[in-house]
C-alpha positions as MATLAB code, in Angstrom:
seq = 'MDSAGTDGGGRTGSADGGSDGAGYMGFVGVTTGGSSINRVFPRWAEILGLPTDRLVGHDLPLDADDAQYRDLVKRIRDDPAHLGALVTTHKLRLYQAAHDLFDEVDEFAQLCGEISSIAKRDGKLVGGAKDPITAGLAVQDFLPDGYFGATGAEVVCLGAGGAGTALVWYLGQRADRPRRIVCTDTDPSRLAHLRGVVERGGLPTDLVGYRLVADSGDIGALLDALPDGSLVVNATGLGKDRPGTPLPPGARLPRDGYAWDFNYRGSLEFLHQAVAQRDERGLTVVDGWRYFIHGWSQAIAEIFGVPVDPPTVRRLSAAAEAVR';
ca = [
      -8.383    4.706  -25.120;
      -6.098    7.729  -23.874;
      -3.023    6.959  -21.942;
      -1.910    7.639  -18.616;
       0.276   10.640  -18.510;
       2.600   12.448  -15.380;
       2.741   16.010  -14.109;
       6.080   15.456  -12.611;
       5.213   16.497   -8.969;
       1.729   18.899   -9.505;
       2.913   20.442  -12.921;
       0.033   19.444  -15.101;
       1.453   17.629  -18.091;
      -0.195   17.181  -21.681;
      -2.485   14.333  -20.564;
      -4.033   16.253  -17.823;
      -7.191   15.337  -19.092;
      -8.635   18.702  -18.572;
      -9.086   19.827  -21.871;
     -12.032   17.643  -23.319;
     -14.347   17.839  -19.984;
     -14.200   14.225  -19.495;
     -12.121   14.759  -16.229;
      -9.418   12.198  -14.988;
      -8.440   10.221  -12.184;
      -4.858   11.025  -10.213;
      -2.117    8.831   -9.052;
       0.373    9.995   -6.260;
       3.799    8.088   -6.147;
       7.054    8.308   -6.827;
       7.525    6.854  -10.173;
       3.932    6.295  -11.429;
       5.000    6.193  -15.042;
       6.073    2.381  -14.065;
       2.965    0.918  -12.856;
       0.655   -1.611  -14.586;
      -2.017    0.344  -13.596;
      -1.364    2.736  -16.639;
      -2.386    0.013  -18.790;
      -4.883   -1.737  -16.721;
      -7.354    1.490  -15.808;
      -8.654    2.084  -19.190;
     -10.094   -1.694  -19.512;
     -11.052   -1.155  -15.858;
     -12.736    1.992  -16.872;
     -14.605    0.249  -19.325;
     -15.673   -2.635  -17.113;
     -17.114   -0.600  -14.222;
     -18.247    1.995  -16.953;
     -16.278    5.036  -15.117;
     -17.086    8.587  -16.377;
     -13.318    8.725  -17.562;
     -10.510    6.233  -18.826;
      -7.843    8.654  -18.290;
      -5.281    8.373  -15.287;
      -2.608   11.098  -14.742;
       0.351   10.573  -12.489;
       1.744   12.575   -9.832;
       5.248   12.130   -8.866;
       6.674   13.645   -6.106;
      10.174   12.640   -4.513;
      10.501   10.741   -1.271;
      11.849   13.755    0.261;
       9.169   16.039   -0.823;
       8.526   19.005    1.522;
       5.311   20.171    2.939;
       4.696   22.772    0.654;
       4.799   20.315   -2.590;
       2.100   18.130   -0.701;
      -0.009   21.010    0.139;
       0.501   22.089   -3.567;
      -0.667   18.993   -5.150;
      -3.834   18.548   -2.893;
      -5.072   21.908   -3.778;
      -4.471   21.061   -7.567;
      -6.908   18.311   -7.261;
      -9.139   20.314   -4.793;
      -9.510   23.625   -7.079;
      -9.302   21.443  -10.417;
     -13.137   20.186  -11.425;
     -11.701   17.846  -13.988;
      -9.618   16.075  -11.114;
     -12.257   13.578   -9.702;
      -9.841   12.540   -7.355;
      -6.374    9.837   -6.472;
      -4.859    7.432   -5.482;
      -1.773    7.789   -3.043;
       0.682    5.513   -2.725;
       4.218    5.957   -1.077;
       3.414    9.723    0.301;
       0.310    8.464    2.662;
       1.596    9.297    5.830;
       3.612   12.564    4.465;
       0.523   13.799    2.552;
      -1.489   13.473    5.776;
       0.796   15.295    7.879;
       1.571   18.331    5.401;
      -1.959   18.756    4.102;
      -4.691   17.261    6.198;
      -6.165   20.606    7.188;
      -7.048   21.202    3.406;
      -9.628   18.275    3.789;
     -13.182   18.831    4.566;
     -13.672   15.031    5.955;
     -10.696   12.397    6.775;
     -12.320    9.184    7.908;
     -12.022    7.544   10.740;
      -9.269    5.294   10.246;
      -7.060    8.173    8.260;
      -7.452   10.120   11.411;
      -6.266    7.212   13.904;
      -3.145    6.560   11.744;
      -2.682    9.604   10.316;
      -2.394    8.499    6.655;
      -4.514    9.264    3.427;
      -4.279    6.856    0.633;
      -7.649    7.653   -1.378;
      -8.593   11.675   -2.310;
     -12.529   11.692   -3.211;
     -14.357   14.430   -4.294;
     -18.159   14.370   -2.916;
     -20.707   16.674   -2.502;
     -18.558   19.802   -3.080;
     -16.150   18.366   -0.377;
     -12.744   16.959   -0.561;
     -12.370   13.513    1.476;
      -9.601   12.116    2.412;
      -9.792    8.006    3.398;
      -7.676    5.211    4.561;
      -8.194    1.764    2.813;
      -5.484    0.151    3.276;
      -6.614   -2.042    6.179;
      -9.084   -3.033    3.794;
      -6.586   -3.756    1.013;
      -4.036   -5.801    3.476;
      -6.830   -7.925    4.602;
      -8.201   -8.737    1.258;
      -4.652   -9.333    0.078;
      -3.833  -11.690    3.469;
      -6.917  -13.747    2.664;
      -6.119  -14.375   -1.014;
      -3.072  -16.378    0.115;
      -3.308  -17.235    4.061;
      -5.578  -20.278    4.887;
      -8.711  -19.620    7.226;
      -7.781  -19.767   11.127;
      -3.677  -19.853   10.173;
      -2.178  -18.065   13.032;
      -4.602  -20.022   15.713;
      -3.611  -23.151   14.044;
       0.064  -22.849   14.176;
       1.097  -20.388   16.277;
       2.980  -18.513   13.239;
       4.593  -14.839   14.459;
       4.720  -12.168   12.080;
       7.946   -9.628   10.746;
       6.339   -6.886    9.142;
       9.834   -4.962    7.520;
       8.684   -1.643    7.211;
       6.511    0.704    9.722;
       5.295    2.998    7.182;
       1.772    3.388    5.985;
       1.327   -0.271    4.180;
       3.113   -1.531    7.371;
       0.860    0.022    9.709;
      -2.385   -0.951    8.018;
      -1.430   -4.484    8.160;
      -0.237   -4.518   11.751;
      -3.672   -3.080   12.337;
      -5.703   -5.870   10.247;
      -3.727   -8.459   11.588;
      -4.581   -7.129   15.180;
      -8.137   -7.322   14.400;
      -8.486  -11.013   13.176;
     -10.032  -13.464   15.053;
      -6.757  -15.672   14.956;
      -4.363  -12.913   15.312;
      -0.720  -13.857   15.449;
       0.683  -14.778   18.913;
       3.371  -11.762   17.961;
       4.290   -9.092   15.418;
       7.379   -7.575   15.252;
       7.613   -4.127   12.950;
      11.001   -2.936   12.116;
      12.262    0.337   11.009;
      15.166    2.491   10.044;
      13.318    5.565   11.193;
      12.422    5.894   15.079;
       9.338    8.554   14.259;
       7.751    5.867   12.051;
       8.205    3.505   14.837;
       6.728    5.857   17.078;
       3.880    6.590   15.047;
       2.856    3.203   15.054;
       3.077    2.609   18.541;
       0.899    5.491   18.842;
      -1.703    3.624   16.298;
      -1.789    0.531   18.149;
      -2.268    2.233   21.327;
      -5.093    4.513   20.370;
      -6.797    1.751   18.847;
      -6.675   -0.294   21.792;
      -4.582   -3.563   20.405;
      -3.259   -5.645   23.066;
      -0.091   -3.833   24.289;
       2.126   -6.917   24.226;
       0.981   -8.225   20.654;
       3.375   -5.714   18.554;
       7.121   -5.413   19.239;
       8.860   -2.346   17.745;
      12.470   -2.790   16.544;
      15.031    0.015   15.450;
      17.328   -1.256   12.976;
      20.728    0.099   12.368;
      21.363   -2.202    9.396;
      19.970   -5.536    7.714;
      22.089   -7.780   10.055;
      19.556   -6.998   12.967;
      17.196   -8.242   10.674;
      18.794  -11.726   10.289;
      18.802  -12.184   14.217;
      15.152  -11.411   14.175;
      14.204  -14.072   11.530;
      16.112  -16.876   12.918;
      14.128  -16.677   15.975;
      11.005  -16.786   14.207;
       8.974  -20.228   14.526;
       8.438  -22.208   11.570;
       5.542  -21.446    9.712;
       5.822  -17.566   10.375;
       5.042  -14.555    7.833;
       7.885  -12.113    6.776;
       6.607   -9.019    5.126;
       8.717   -6.398    2.846;
       6.822   -3.051    3.622;
       9.570   -0.932    3.417;
       9.238   -0.043   -0.329;
      12.921   -1.072   -1.125;
      12.946   -2.818   -4.341;
      10.436   -0.381   -5.642;
      10.827    3.301   -5.250;
      14.648    2.502   -5.043;
      16.950   -0.519   -5.398;
      17.547   -2.988   -2.490;
      16.560   -5.280    0.333;
      15.868   -5.370    4.076;
      17.225   -8.555    4.036;
      21.201   -8.989    4.901;
      22.928  -11.479    2.633;
      22.443  -15.575    3.622;
      19.420  -14.654    5.834;
      16.937  -17.643    6.481;
      13.450  -17.046    6.193;
      11.221  -19.431    8.083;
      10.643  -22.993    7.421;
       7.043  -23.808    5.786;
       6.204  -19.768    6.186;
       5.529  -17.205    4.192;
       7.561  -14.502    2.425;
       5.412  -11.548    1.181;
       6.618   -8.626   -0.801;
       4.368   -5.586   -1.174;
       6.480   -4.704   -4.266;
       5.139   -6.119   -7.634;
       7.040   -4.263  -10.069;
      11.020   -2.757   -9.636;
      14.033   -4.737   -8.749;
      12.631   -6.682   -6.075;
      15.340   -8.216   -4.561;
      13.399   -9.397   -1.446;
      11.394  -11.317   -3.863;
      14.235  -13.038   -5.420;
      15.886  -13.949   -2.124;
      12.760  -15.402   -1.198;
      12.228  -17.324   -4.363;
      15.818  -18.603   -4.343;
      15.014  -20.262   -0.791;
      11.438  -21.353   -1.491;
      12.288  -25.191   -2.466;
      14.747  -25.444    0.027;
      12.474  -23.558    3.303;
       9.117  -24.904    1.868;
       8.194  -21.297    1.704;
       5.172  -19.904    0.074;
       6.274  -16.761   -1.739;
       3.978  -13.898   -2.337;
       4.458  -10.844   -4.408;
       2.364   -7.422   -4.325;
       0.205   -8.123   -7.459;
      -3.260   -8.973   -5.480;
      -2.300   -6.092   -2.863;
      -2.228   -3.914   -6.279;
      -5.653   -5.029   -7.513;
      -7.156   -4.623   -4.152;
      -5.749   -1.406   -3.658;
      -6.689   -0.001   -6.691;
     -10.074   -1.672   -6.722;
     -11.059    0.222   -2.955;
      -9.771    3.636   -4.051;
     -11.781    3.565   -7.455;
     -15.080    2.079   -5.281;
     -14.696    4.905   -2.853;
     -13.845    7.853   -5.573;
     -16.451    7.034   -8.154;
     -18.897    5.540   -5.787;
     -19.219    2.122   -7.571;
     -19.909   -1.118   -5.913;
     -16.577   -3.489   -6.135;
     -17.662   -6.982   -4.813;
     -15.868  -10.504   -5.095;
     -17.290  -11.232   -8.420;
     -16.425   -7.491   -9.771;
     -12.789   -8.070   -8.316;
     -12.194  -11.259  -10.219;
     -13.441   -9.616  -13.424;
     -11.159   -6.635  -12.640;
      -8.229   -9.321  -11.671;
      -8.716  -11.109  -14.901;
      -8.466   -7.670  -16.915;
      -5.235   -6.489  -15.196;
      -3.517   -9.945  -15.401;
      -4.137   -9.618  -19.220;
      -1.863   -6.861  -19.620;
       0.672   -7.263  -16.518;
];
């Protein structure tokens, strides 16, 4: 099986997949070479009968400019061997810089202003936002049915980027949605974007709070006010794309609550902080592995037009676990 390559931000590398006619799938991120998907994808390709087992990473820096995003989207669009791509960290910025290059953009992508999957369908370039589905499937894997309605628990989502926005949207649609969701960020523009999504989407105006944080000390006070059983999520990218944690030293996570790190690889400081409190606080600690499984399986389903039902996801999960 061919291994994944990285084109270092749009420059096609030696593993670009274009020479043998089989095509390849792309992966837009910051440090794609460190992802487990590089080992997982060939196994999944065999299970699903995909037309290629080759994955190529497109690394862009966190501060990439519009021209870099537009150049990458054009390369994906114009290369017949490039079959589509999953987008991770860059979902919001890619939409902002290059959404006009797409022939179609799905409803949630337009609502949220983000693109998490790039597909080619009937000669058209199609942008999609599958994160609400991914977030929902991942939450359902660890949170009991009816949990918020039964407990009155609240949610603090640390990070208002694409993943945080999708989680807030999913939670707001639940029949037993939380009593309150507070989303934090260090960037006021991301909070303003999230507020716009909530308002345009018609979620209750009192459901979501928006907290601009200057430093991690602001987050400690926010956690102290949470009721027992609440859910705290690290959706900042800290601990994966760059070292660090949004939690201040000594922060106390909610007793009998849930601590969910969207990351499964990297320095994982948030996850380590949660694990250190697990026994004392009665915490359930969840990493980003299941989010990873659902995110990739949903993108592959969209790009290749293959059904990914629960039994298939279980097969994919087992295959991924074997090479984790």
